[in-house]
C-alpha positions in Angstrom: -31.9 15.6 -7.5 -28.1 15.3 -7.7 -28.1 16.2 -11.4 -29.7 19.6 -10.6 -26.4 20.8 -9.2 -24.5 23.4 -11.2 -20.8 23.5 -11.4 -19.3 26.5 -9.6 -15.9 27.5 -10.9 -13.7 29.3 -8.4 -10.2 30.6 -8.2 -10.6 32.6 -4.9 -9.7 30.5 -1.8 -11.6 32.7 0.6 -14.9 32.1 -1.3 -14.1 28.4 -1.5 -13.5 28.2 2.2 -16.7 30.0 3.0 -18.7 27.6 0.8 -17.1 24.5 2.4 -17.7 26.0 5.9 -21.4 26.3 5.1 -21.5 22.7 3.9 -19.8 21.5 7.1 -22.2 23.5 9.2 -25.0 21.5 7.5 -23.1 18.3 8.4 -22.3 17.6 4.8 -19.2 15.6 4.0 -16.7 16.8 1.4 -14.6 14.8 -1.0 -11.7 16.3 -2.9 -10.2 15.1 -6.3 -6.9 16.8 -7.2 -6.0 17.0 -10.9 -3.7 18.9 -13.2 -6.5 19.1 -15.8 -6.6 17.8 -19.4 -9.3 15.5 -17.9 -10.0 12.0 -19.3 -12.1 9.1 -18.3 -9.5 8.1 -15.6 -10.1 11.4 -13.8 -13.9 11.2 -14.3 -13.9 7.7 -12.7 -12.2 9.3 -9.6 -14.9 12.0 -9.5 -17.6 9.4 -9.6 -15.9 7.5 -6.8 -15.8 10.7 -4.7 -19.5 11.3 -5.4 -20.3 7.8 -4.0 -18.5 8.6 -0.7 -19.4 12.2 0.1 -22.3 14.7 0.0 -20.2 17.3 -1.8 -17.3 17.1 -4.3 -14.5 19.6 -5.0 -12.2 19.0 -8.0 -9.1 21.1 -8.4 -7.2 21.9 -11.6 -3.7 23.2 -11.0 -0.5 22.4 -13.0 1.9 22.4 -10.2 5.4 23.8 -11.1 7.2 22.3 -8.1 6.6 18.6 -9.1 8.3 18.9 -12.5 11.9 17.9 -12.6 12.3 19.6 -16.0 10.9 23.1 -16.7 10.1 22.3 -20.3 7.7 19.5 -19.2 5.9 22.1 -17.0 5.6 24.5 -19.9 4.3 21.9 -22.4 1.9 20.1 -20.0 -1.5 19.9 -21.8 -4.1 22.4 -20.6 -7.8 22.5 -21.7 -9.7 24.3 -19.0 -12.9 25.1 -21.1 -13.1 21.5 -22.1 -12.5 20.3 -18.6 -15.3 22.6 -17.3 -17.6 21.1 -19.9 -16.8 17.5 -18.8 -17.2 18.3 -15.1 -20.5 20.1 -15.8 -22.0 16.8 -17.1 -21.6 15.2 -13.7 -22.8 16.5 -10.3 -19.5 18.1 -9.1 -20.1 21.1 -6.8 -17.0 23.2 -7.3 -14.0 23.3 -9.6 -11.2 25.1 -7.9 -8.7 26.5 -10.5 -6.4 28.8 -8.6 -3.4 30.7 -10.1 0.2 30.1 -8.9 0.1 33.1 -6.6 -2.9 31.7 -4.7 -1.1 28.4 -3.9 2.4 29.8 -3.6 2.1 33.4 -2.2 5.9 33.8 -1.9 6.5 32.2 -5.3 7.1 28.6 -6.2 10.9 29.0 -6.0 10.7 30.2 -2.4 7.9 27.9 -1.2 8.1 25.9 2.0 8.9 22.3 1.0 7.2 19.2 2.6 9.5 16.1 2.2 8.7 12.5 3.0 12.1 10.8 3.4 11.3 7.1 3.1 9.2 6.3 0.1 10.3 9.1 -2.2 13.9 8.2 -3.0 13.2 5.0 -4.9 11.5 4.1 -8.2 10.0 7.3 -9.7 11.7 9.3 -7.0 15.1 8.1 -8.2 14.4 9.1 -11.8 12.4 12.3 -11.0 14.4 14.0 -8.2 12.2 16.4 -6.2 9.0 15.2 -7.8 7.4 13.8 -4.7 8.5 16.8 -2.6 6.6 18.9 -5.0 3.5 16.6 -4.8 3.5 16.6 -1.0 4.1 20.3 -0.8 1.2 21.2 -3.1 -1.2 18.7 -1.6 -0.6 20.0 1.9 -1.6 23.4 0.6 -4.8 22.2 -1.0 -5.7 20.0 2.0 -5.4 23.1 4.2 -7.5 25.2 1.9 -10.3 22.6 1.3 -10.1 20.6 4.5 -11.8 17.6 2.9 -13.0 14.5 4.7 -12.0 12.3 1.8 -9.4 12.7 -1.0 -9.3 10.5 -4.1 -6.3 9.4 -6.2 -5.8 7.1 -9.1 -3.9 3.8 -8.7 -1.8 4.5 -11.8 0.3 6.8 -9.6 0.8 4.0 -7.1 3.9 5.3 -5.4 2.2 8.7 -5.0 -0.8 7.1 -3.2 1.5 5.5 -0.7 3.4 8.8 -0.2 0.1 10.6 0.4 -1.2 8.0 2.9 2.0 8.2 4.8 2.0 12.0 4.8 -1.6 12.2 6.0 -0.9 9.7 8.8 2.4 11.4 9.8 1.0 14.9 10.0 -2.3 13.7 11.6 -4.6 15.0 9.0 -8.2 13.9 9.4 -8.5 12.8 5.8 -9.4 9.4 4.4 -7.5 8.5 1.3 -9.3 6.5 -1.4 -7.8 5.1 -4.6 -9.6 4.3 -7.8 -8.6 1.6 -10.2 -6.6 2.3 -13.3 -8.7 3.2 -16.3 -7.5 1.8 -19.6 -8.0 2.3 -23.3 -9.6 -0.7 -25.1 -6.1 -1.9 -26.0 -4.9 -1.9 -22.3 -2.9 1.3 -22.3 -3.3 3.2 -19.0 -5.1 6.5 -19.6 -2.9 9.5 -19.2 -3.1 13.2 -20.2 0.4 12.7 -21.7 -0.7 9.9 -24.1 -1.8 12.6 -26.6 1.9 13.3 -27.1 2.6 9.8 -28.5 3.1 9.7 -32.3 0.9 7.3 -34.3 3.7 4.7 -34.4 4.4 5.1 -30.6 0.7 4.8 -29.9 0.7 1.4 -31.6 3.6 0.2 -29.5 2.5 1.6 -26.2 -0.1 -1.1 -25.3 2.7 -3.7 -25.3 3.9 -2.2 -22.0 0.8 -3.4 -20.1 0.7 -6.8 -21.9 4.3 -7.3 -20.9 3.6 -6.5 -17.3 0.7 -9.0 -17.3 3.0 -11.7 -18.6 5.4 -11.1 -15.8 2.6 -11.4 -13.2 1.5 -14.6 -14.8 5.0 -16.1 -14.5 5.2 -15.1 -10.8 1.8 -16.7 -10.2 3.1 -19.8 -11.9 5.7 -20.0 -9.1 8.6 -18.1 -10.6 9.8 -16.3 -7.5 13.2 -15.2 -9.0 12.2 -11.6 -9.0 15.7 -10.3 -9.7 16.1 -12.3 -12.9 12.6 -11.4 -14.0 13.3 -7.7 -13.5 16.6 -7.9 -15.3 15.3 -9.8 -18.3 12.3 -7.5 -18.5 14.5 -4.5 -19.1 16.2 -6.2 -22.0 12.9 -7.3 -23.5 11.2 -3.9 -23.2 14.2 -2.3 -24.9 13.9 -4.7 -27.7 10.2 -3.7 -28.2 11.2 0.0 -28.6 10.9 1.3 -25.0 13.5 2.9 -22.9 12.9 1.3 -19.5 13.7 3.1 -16.3 12.7 0.4 -13.9 10.5 -2.8 -13.6 10.3 -3.9 -10.0 8.3 -6.4 -7.9 7.7 -4.8 -4.5 5.7 -5.3 -1.3 2.3 -3.6 -2.0 2.1 -1.8 1.3 5.6 -0.1 1.5 7.5 -0.8 -1.8 10.1 -2.8 0.1 11.8 -5.7 -1.7 9.6 -8.7 -1.0 10.8 -11.9 0.7 9.5 -15.4 0.1 6.8 -15.0 2.7 5.2 -11.9 1.2 1.9 -12.4 -0.5 0.6 -8.9 -1.3 2.7 -7.6 -4.2 2.8 -4.9 -6.8 4.6 -5.0 -10.1 5.5 -1.4 -10.8 7.3 0.0 -13.8 8.2 3.1 -15.8 9.4 3.4 -19.4 9.9 6.1 -21.9 8.5 5.9 -25.4 9.7 8.7 -27.6 9.4 11.8 -25.4 6.6 10.4 -23.3 7.1 8.8 -19.9 4.7 5.9 -19.2 4.0 4.4 -15.8 1.9 1.4 -14.9 1.5 -1.2 -12.2 -0.4 -4.3 -11.3 -1.3 -5.3 -7.8 -1.6 -9.0 -7.1 -1.7 -11.6 -4.4 0.0 -15.0 -4.1 
């Protein structure tokens, strides 16, 4: 029965709201999966997770200009709407919402109201991409208000983003449950990303070393090396020797990204590097 659904592609928020209102009148739950398109199996896994938790699923595709710290990155972000529609048509998604910039930012992206979370967004990726998480929070609030989902689904690869979104939803009292799906990887371990297509052949051969390296650090920690500072410092040197330009490699408390103490047991190893022109992020959650 589920496979009989047809994908409805919308760019009008009024039509979308009317459809969602009718679902809710029928007591149907709604899950939402935000994306910037150029869909890969990582995105599809999030859609399947959404389908397993709600009666109806809305996916959005919107390349959000306010979360790019460099305008050239926004201009060159990969876009493949027709192919994305084809991929979503193969699974029982109800609506693909693909609005234009004016729909989301009626006064223009430059003059948009900014939502800023002050605690989690200044460190790690926030330090290297100033304004990024303000852009993420600001666009998500707009989509949450348009769609009013019961559930929203995000990927664990963007670990810091998940924590920011959870805090935002709790702080503003939005009745939305946030779910996270595990990182989907290529067979060689590289975390799936729309930007991987920009890696050169040589860089693509080097890229899987990033995840292997992180796994090795986690192994050392589990073997009772609790000198996190030295591990982090040494890891920057080793990644550079392998051809990466590391931004950070940090062991943090999994719930709040604070520096862990000797009593903390739920940790995340979180890292970002550049390889050529491509920025790679990855993380491993683990318990001691």
